[in-house]
N, C-alpha and C positions, 0 to 999 in steps of 0.2 A: 617174441609171439612170431609166428613163420608171417610170410603173403596172405592176404586174404585173396581167393580167387573172385574175380571179377566176373560181373553179366553185364552189357551192354543194351539198356533199351532204350530204343525212340519214343518218343511222348507226338502221339499225330493225332490231329483233331481240327474242328471247325475254327473260325476266329470267333471270339465271345462264348467259348465253352469253357471257359475256368479253367484251362488247361498250364497256361503259365501259373497260375495259383495254388494250383494240384502240384506243380513241379517246385516252386518255393516254398510250399508247405511238406515236401518230402525233402528235399535237398535242404532247406533249412541257408547256414551262410556257407557251405562246400559248393560254392557256384565261381563260374568264369567264364567270362562274356570274350568272344573272338567274332572273327567272318567265316560263313563256309566258304571254302575254297574256290577262287577264283569269283565270285561274290561278292555285292557290299551288304547282302542281308546277313545282320546279326545271329552269331551261333550261341546258344546259352546251354551251358553244360555244368552238372553238378553232381555229386553223389551222395550216398548212405549204405552206412556199415548196416548188413543183416542178416545175421544166422552164419554167421563166418564169412559172407560175402561182401563183396566191397557191388554195390548197382551203382551203375554209372550210367545216369538220364543225360537224354540230349533232347531240349524242346526246340521240335521243329517247327516251322513257321505256319499259322494258322491259316488253311486252306480248307476249301468247300469238297476238290476232288482232287484225283491225280493225273486228270489231263492237262499238259504242257505247255498253258496258255500264259499264265501269270509267272514270273523270277519264284514266286512261294511254292507254286505247284510244282514247278520245274527242280527245285534245291529239295523239296519234299521226297519225290520221287526217286533223284536221282541217290540224294542219301541212302532210302532204304534199296534200292538196287548195288549201290557201288559197294556200301559201306557194311552191309550185310551185318546187321545186328541181332542180338544173340534174341529177341522177341520184340514186339512191338504193342505198347500201352496205346487202345484208342480213348480219349475224352471225348464223351458224349455228355450233351447238355440236357439231362433228365428230363426237365418241365417241354422242352421242344425235341424230343429224342426224332420224329418220324423225321426233319430236315437233315439231324445230323446222321443219317443211316447211309445216307449215298456215298459218303468216303468209308465207312465201315464196308459195305460191297465191293469197295474195289481194295479194301486191303484184305478181304477175304479172296476174292481174286487171284491176288499174290502169292496164298498159300505160304505165309511169314506165321512164324508164331503168334498168336494173337490172343490181347486181352483186351476186354470193354469194361472203361472206369463211368458207369452211369453216376455222372457229378451235379452238382447243384440238389442232391438227395432231398439234403433238408426241404428244399420248395416243393419238390414232390409230393411230401407227406405233408407240410402247409396245406398246399392245393387238393389234398386229397385223390393223388391220380394213384391207380394201384400199377404196379409193374409186375409180373410173372417173370423173375428171373430166372428161375429155372427151365421154365419155356422159354425164355431167352437165348438162353445159354445154348440149348437145344437145336435151335434154330441157326443160332449163327455160328455153332460148332465150336465156341468156346468159353471160356471163363468169364462171368459177368459179375462184378464187382461194384455197391451200392458206396460214392463215394461223397464227400462232402468238402471242400480245402476251404469253405469258410470257417468252419464248426471243425475242422480237424478230423475229421470221423470217415473209415473206413479205409484209413490209411498204412496201417500195419495190415489188416486184411490183401491189402493191394500187394504189400511187400511180401506176404505171406505166400501168395499167388505167384509172385516173380519166381521165386526161389522154387516153388514146388514145378511150375512148366518145367525151369531150366532144366530139372534135376529129376524130368520125366516121369513126376508121381500124379501128373493130371496129362489124363489121353486129350491130346485137342482133335475130338471128333469132327467128321464130316459134317460141313455144314447143308445146309438145306436150299441153299441158291442154285436155282437151277435155268437154263434157258430153253427158248422152242426147238422141239426134234431138229428140225433143219441146222440151225446153228450151233446145236450142244454135239451134233456128228461133226462138224465142221473143227470144231474145237478139239474135239477128241482126233481125229484125225492130223488136224495140223499140230499138236502136239506130237503125236507118234513119229511126225518128221521130224521136227526141231529137234528132239531127243537123238537121233544120229550124228547129228553136227557139235564135234568135241570142243571146237570154238565157241559157241553159244551156252557151253554148259555152266557159265557162274549166272545165267539168267534163266528165271524159272517158266520152261516150257510152257505151261497151261495160261500164262499170263502173257507171254508175249504172242501165243495164238488170237487170245481175244482181242487186245491189242492192232494185231493186224487185221482183222476184221472190222473192228472201230476205225480202220483206216489211219491210225497212226502216223505222223512224218516219220518221227525219230525211230518207230520201230521198225516199218519199211525198209531207213537207208542200213537199218544194223542188218536185215535177214538178204536184201535181195542181192548182195553180192556172193553170194552161196551157190555151189550148183544145185541144192535142193530146192533153190528160188521158183523155179520150173516147175516142181510138184506141188508147191506150196499156193502156186499163182491159180494153178488147176483147177483146186481146189475153192480158192475166195471168187473163181469167175464163177462157179457153180454154183454156191451158196448165194454169191448179188443176184441172179438169175432167180434160184428161187425164192428169196424173198422179196424183189422185185413182184415176181408172179401170185404169189402169194397173199403177201402183205400190202402188196405197191408201195414198199419202202426200202430201205439197204439194213445190212446187219446192222450199221452201228445205231442205228432208229430201235432197231428190234432188242438189242443189247440192253439200251437206254431202258425203254419201256419193259423190260424184263427185270430190270434192277428196280425201278419204283416198284413194279407187281409185287415184287418178293416185300420189299419195303410196306406196301398196305398190307397184306397178310400179316407182316410181322405185328405192326401194329392192332390190328382188329385182334388176334390170338393171344398178345400180350398184355398189352395196355388198355385200361379203361379208366377213363376221363370222367369226371362227375362233371354234371351241368353244361354237359357238351354246348348246349342253347344258350345259355349264360353271356354276355356280354361281360367282359374281364373288365378289370382295374385300366389296364395297359389300354384296349380298346378304346374305354371311355375316355383317357388320357387325349387318344390318338385324333379321336373324332375333332377336337379343339386345336393340338397345336399341328394338326395335318393339313386341318381344314383349308380349302383353295383361297379364302377372302384373310384369314387369321393368321396362316400358317407365317408369313415373311413378318407382318407387325412383331406377333410375338417374338419372333427370333429375334429382332431387331431390340424391341427392349430387353430382354433377356442378356443380351451381349452389353447393351449399354448399363443395363444396373452391375452387370462386372466393373463397367471401369469406373462409374459412380462407386461404388464399396470401396475398390480398389485404392481410390483419390482421397475418399472420407477418410476409412480407419485407417487408412495409412500416414496421413498427416502426423498424430500425437505419436506414433511409434518415432517417425521420422525425426521428429524434436525431441526424443528422449536418446535417439541414436547421436543427434547432432550435440546434443550436450555433453556426451563419455567420450565422443574423440575431440573433444573441446578442451575438456578435461584432463584429458592424457596431455595433449598439445602443453598446458599450462604447467602441467608438471613437471615434461619431458625439459622444455625450455632452459629452464634455470641450472637444468644439471649439466646442459652442453655449449663449454667454455668458447672452443671454437666457432666463428659465425659462421663459417662454411658450411660444418657439419651442422651445426643447428637449422642453418639454412633448409641443407638436403633432407634430415628429418623432418622438421615442423612443416617444411612450407611447402617440401616435395612430397615425401612419405605419407605423414598424418594429412594433413591437406587433402593430398590427392587420392590415394586409396580409400581413408576415410569417408570423402567426400562420394566415392562411388558407394562405399558401405553401407550409406545412412540411406539409400533407396532398396535397402533387402528388403523391409516390410511389403513396400508395394509389389516389388517382385516376385513374395510370393504369395501374398492375397491375389495377385493376378494369377500363379499357378494356381493357388487351391480353389479359385473360383471355374477354373477349364477342367482340370482333372474332376470336379464335382462334378459336372456337365455332360464328361466324358463314361463315368461310371454310372452316371444313374441310366444310360440312355438315350439321353436329349441329343449328345452330338450328332450318332448315327439317322435321328429325324432331322436335323438340322440340316445334315447333307440332301436329305431326301428334299427338305423346303426348298432347297434353293437351287437344285438341281437342274429347273426348268431357267432358272437366269442364267444358269452357268455354261449351261448348253447354248442360249444366244450370245456367249462371249466366245464360243468355240471351247469351251472345256466340261468336264466329266465332273456329275455331281460327286465324287468321290475325289475331287481335286480342293473340297470345300474343307476336309480334316488335317492336310499338311497347311494349307494357307491358316487355318483358326490357330495350328501350332505355330506357326509363324509369328503371332502376336507374343509368344511366349520367348522363343530362339528359333531364330532359320535354320539352325544346323540340324537338330532332330527334325524341322519340317521337310528340307531338302532330301532329308534318309527316307521320310514318310511318305514321300511318292513314290516309292518301292511298288503299292497297293495299285498303282495304275496300270493297266495292262498295254494299251498303244503308248509307242515311244514316242510321238508328236502331244498325245495330252499331259505325256510326264515331263518333257522339255520345255513345255509353255509352263507349267504349273512353276516348276523349278525356277523359271528366269523372271516370273514375278513375285515368290515367296519373299525376296527381299524390300518388295514394297509393304509389307505387312510390317504394321511397326512391332519390331521384338523389345523384350525386356530391356534391352540395353540404351534400347534410344529413350525411354520413357523419362530416364534421371534430367534429360533434356528438356523434355517436353514438360516435365513438372516445373523443372527451375524457372523457364520462360514464362509457363502459363503462370504460378504463381507471383511472378516479380509484377505482372503487364495486365492480369486479370484480375477481379474481385474473387475469393475462395468459391462464392456461387458461380461464378460464369467458368472460373478453370477446368472443373470437370467437364463440363460440355464444350470446351476448345480442347482439351487432349482427345474425349473421343469423334471430336470433327476433324482431328487429324488423323485416326486411327480409321475412321470412315473413309477419306480421302484418299488415303493410301491404297483402302479396298478398290475405290472407283478407279484410281490410277492403274493398278494391278490388272484389272478385269478388260481394262482398254484398251493395253500391251496385248494382254493375251490374243483380245480380238484382232488387233493389229499383226500379230504374228501367225494367228492360224487362217489368216486372210491373203498371207506375203510368205516367208519363208517356214511355214509348219505347214502348210495345206494337208488336210484329212479329215476325215468322220472322225468326228467322237464315238465311243462305242455306245450301247447302250446301260442304263443304270440299272445294275443288280446289284444289291446291296444288302443285307440283313437287319431288321430293324429289332434289335433285342427286347426284352421287356423291361417295362422299371423297375429299378429296383434302387432303394435306399443305400446309398453308397457307404462302406464300412468307413469311419476314421481310419484306419488306419492305412486303407488301400490309398487312401487322398492325399494324407500327410507323407505316405512314400513316396508316391507319384512328385508331389511337391517339394519331397526334402533333395531330392534325386536331381532336380531341375535347379533347386538354390544354390544347392554346394557346387553346380558346376558353372554359378554365376559367381560364388564366391573364390571359387579354385582360380577364375578368369582375374578376379581383383587381386590377389595376392602372385598370380604370377606374370600376365601378359600384360596388363594394367599397370603394377608396381613398377616393369622395366619400361614402359611407354611413362611415366611418370618422372623416373631419372632421368629418362633421355630427355624427355621434356625442359626438365631442370637445368639439366646442362648448356640444352640448346638456347636455354632462355635467359642464362648467366654468363655465357661466355660468347666471344672474347670481352675481357673486363676493359672501362673506359674510365683511366685515373682521372682524369677532367670531372668528369661529375659528379666522384666523389670528393673531390678537393671543391667543386663549386656548391656542394650540397654543406659542408662543413663549414663554408663561408658562411651561406645562408643562414644554418643555424646558430652561428655566432653571432650575426648581426640580430635574430631574431630575440639572443638569451640578453641581448645588449639592450636590449630595446626597454622599453616603461610600460609594455603590454603587462595586465595580468597574468597568473600563471597558469589560469584555465585558457586562456587565449592565445597565450603563447606555445602552448600544448598542443592546441589546434591548426595554428601555425605550421610549428615543426612538422607532425603528421600529415599538413597539406604538401609542405618541402617533399618530404618523402616519397611521399607518393606519386609526387612529379617526377621524383630521379629518377623512380624505379619506371616509370614507365619510358624516360629516355634512355636506363639501361637495358629495357627489354627490345623498344628498338634498336638499338645498336647490334643486339643480339646475333646469334645466328637464326634463331628461329623468328627475330622481329625483319631480317632482312630477307629470308624467305618468302615472309608475309607479306611486305612490299613487292616482291616480283611478282605475287599472284594477283595484288590489290587490283590491277586495271580490270582482270575477269570478275571480279565478284563486286566491283563497287555499283555496278547497275542492280545487284539483289538488294542492296542498302548494308552491304558488309564492308567492314575498314581490315585492315592487313591483321590485326591478332584475330577475327573470326577466321581469318584464311587459315592462322596457326591453328588454332583449334580444329579445323575442319579435316587438314592433314594428318594432323596425329590423331584424328578419329577413325582413322582405316586400322591404327591398332585393336581400336573396341571402341563401340559409339559413347561407353560412358566416360570415355577419357577425354572427350568435348568439353564437359562438364571439370574435369580435372584441371582440365589445360585453361579454361578460365579461370578459375581459382589460382589458379601459376600462375597465369600471366597479370592478374590484377594484383597481385604480389598480396594477396590477403591472410598469407600464415596459415596460422591457427583457427582462424575465425575461418567457418564452413560455408560451402557458397549459399546455402540454404538460408543461411542467416539473415536477418533484416538489414543488417549491414552491407551485404551484397546487394540483397534484390534495392537497397539506396543507391550503391554505388552505379546498377544499370540505367535504373531509372533516372539517376543526374549525368550517365555519358551522352555525350552529345550522340554519339553513334544510334543507341538504340534507341527506341520506341518502338509501339504496338508493333505497327508496319515490318520492321527489322526483325522483330521477335518470330512473328507469323512466317516470315521469309525463311528464317534461319530454322524453324520447325519443319518448314516444310522440304527445305533441303537436306537437311540432316535425314527425315523421311526418306528421302526419295535416292540417296546419293549412294554408291559402292558400300555391302555391307563391309565388316570385321574380316581381319586376311582368316582369320580360322574359316570361317563360313564360304568365304572364294574357295578356299583351298576343298571344304566339303564339296562344292559346287564342284570344282575341276574331277573330284574323284567320281562322281554318279554321270556327269555328263558326258565324262572320256575325252575331251580335246579341250586345249586352251584354247583355241578358235573361237569355239562356243562362248567362254568365261570373257574372252577380250570382247567380242559382239554386245554380249550382253554389260559389259562395263560402261563402253562408249555408250551403248545407250540410257544406260540408268544416271551416268552422268548429265548426258544432256537434257532429258526426262527430269531431273532434279534444276539445272540452271533454267529452264525454260519455266516453268511452275512455278520457282522462287520468285524469278521477275514479274510473271502476272500476279503472283500474293504481292509481293510488295507494293503493286502498282495499283491494282486494285485497292488494298489496306489505305494506302496514300489519298484514295478518294472518299471512302466510306467510315474510314475511322479517327 
């Protein structure tokens, strides 16, 4: 079979238009993820074979317009201009057509081969909205195809139209978008001038002319170095004078007004909405959840409920995994004759990695809750509700989305700050994201809360720790915006999509991706860290300790105690010897060195070792404690570990709370630091953050320990 001919198609659309769902529906498993050249914004590409062609789709970032203010707008515009795809499929949200058509008009101005996919058409029909697609086609000058990514409707028709437009079977007719005579005449005049400059031939001259009239900085910089600029500037000055005299404003405002006038006309001629006066379900819900008084309490209740469900439903699942890994350790241990190898496999790998994976149910439940809130449309409302609070701390309401994502994992949360246009807002948000308690910190919180607090209280303790991280983050943002990052926050403009009942598939898909990231981390970074910890905790060896243990066991065996009492005495002797070995090891010596620094926080050298290894990944703090206490196959969530912690003279409620606060606030994992460096662009900013985070962690842990000793 010969090579398939290729058609390159760009998918462009507003956020929440269902564009990415349509991309997934069209390309299936034939996808790859990369980055757009020179930026950190992800690039999704995929293909589908249809009618002898390989149709290659690029899912462009969701954007409301092509005015290059945000990184997403800049990337989308740059791709359309420089990559010159064979055609653009503009995905518009059917139930909210009017809001989506601004981007459509700007794509029409670029004079690209355009197709419009009216997505979510099943919702259009459910609501009784009538869209005259033929009439719409005539006004937009391009094919209009109703689709539903959710129900896989219209996908074949869309692919058919892509092929027909590419082959020239469908005539892309002239659209009906026009501007006032003064502006229209200037566009034609500037277009004629630009056509005579060969160096600008890769740009559409009609689009360049409109952008010059809109005072677009990038296009100005592109054109003004050519000799024709003198003639172009004369036209621009003339039309500026005309619009000022006639409309008391500049051409940019006139062009924007004319676009919206065209959109209103399209809606009047092509769309009939039943019961326009009726209040929709979305509006009725919003009257409650966006209420000035009730909005914040409802938001906090929903977040609290997610964490309570995570803790309550996750416990029995954790117990099941605990039993599973314990069974594996019991089965493997007798098969390994070599004592060192047995210790590596049982005490290191199984106890360490298994001790992390048993928290997977909690992580998955947390991700499920957050994915459900996002897919339902509530997360956008939450950003709106907290915007007023955020502004008091110098942040934008949109900062809320990355911060709430930080409860799952700092890495995607830091990357999610790309939606913020202000560099100052973006940097401040990146710096406080690690203060949100990510899923990797959850095992530490669960272990300590479960060991020192009743089950009925433990969930509230964990919720309190999460909220404490939010408070410290917001106060830190305020400090930064008042000092090193002074600037005004941009006004809040964000789409509030209609409420939708999320499909189980989309919610589970999102959660699955994040859960797999956690599992992969357990199988790579954490496994390596656990093995390094085991080596550091077991070497160098001290033969004197082993010899003393042998003598002690021999004395116990020769005594007159019962068999049961002898076993208990031997176990105590072995645990005591293990503690001595650990103190003699590399890890123990490192812990001893840092003990003076952390002793005021209620920590000893063993906790110091766990905190250092936690820089690899926060889950490793739990694994390290399992290794340090020489628990072998006994998992750290078992009653035995809780008993050991409770009986340990170092550990009490005050120490547990202090450690939870320190783990919450100190430097995140190495992977998150790497992503932070990539996003902020300099190691200096990362070093500044690291110093601040360590200081904040020490100060707040110290205060927690002292106050807890007073009141608990």
